[in-house]
C-alpha positions in Angstrom: 14.0 -13.2 -31.9 12.6 -9.6 -31.7 11.8 -7.8 -34.8 14.3 -5.1 -34.1 17.0 -5.7 -31.7 18.3 -3.1 -29.4 21.7 -1.9 -31.5 23.7 0.8 -30.5 21.9 3.4 -32.2 18.5 2.2 -31.0 20.2 2.3 -27.4 21.3 5.7 -27.8 18.1 7.2 -29.7 16.1 5.7 -26.4 18.8 7.2 -23.9 18.5 10.5 -25.5 14.9 10.3 -25.8 14.6 9.4 -21.8 16.9 12.2 -21.4 14.9 14.8 -23.1 11.5 13.6 -21.3 13.7 13.8 -18.0 14.7 17.1 -18.5 11.2 18.5 -19.7 9.9 17.0 -16.4 12.7 18.5 -14.3 12.1 21.9 -16.6 8.4 22.0 -16.0 8.9 21.0 -12.1 11.3 24.2 -11.5 9.3 26.4 -13.3 6.5 25.1 -11.3 8.3 25.8 -7.8 9.4 29.0 -9.3 5.7 30.2 -10.1 5.2 28.9 -6.7 7.5 31.2 -4.7 6.0 34.6 -3.7 7.7 37.7 -5.8 9.6 39.8 -3.7 
């Protein structure tokens, strides 16, 4: 048995962490694409 079974709280924490990571990644990608475009 694992020392820390994935309880509901752990799953929630992990999912939130992954969401934050993906959102951060998406945000940085959007910033990069925004900066890459020529300004007027």
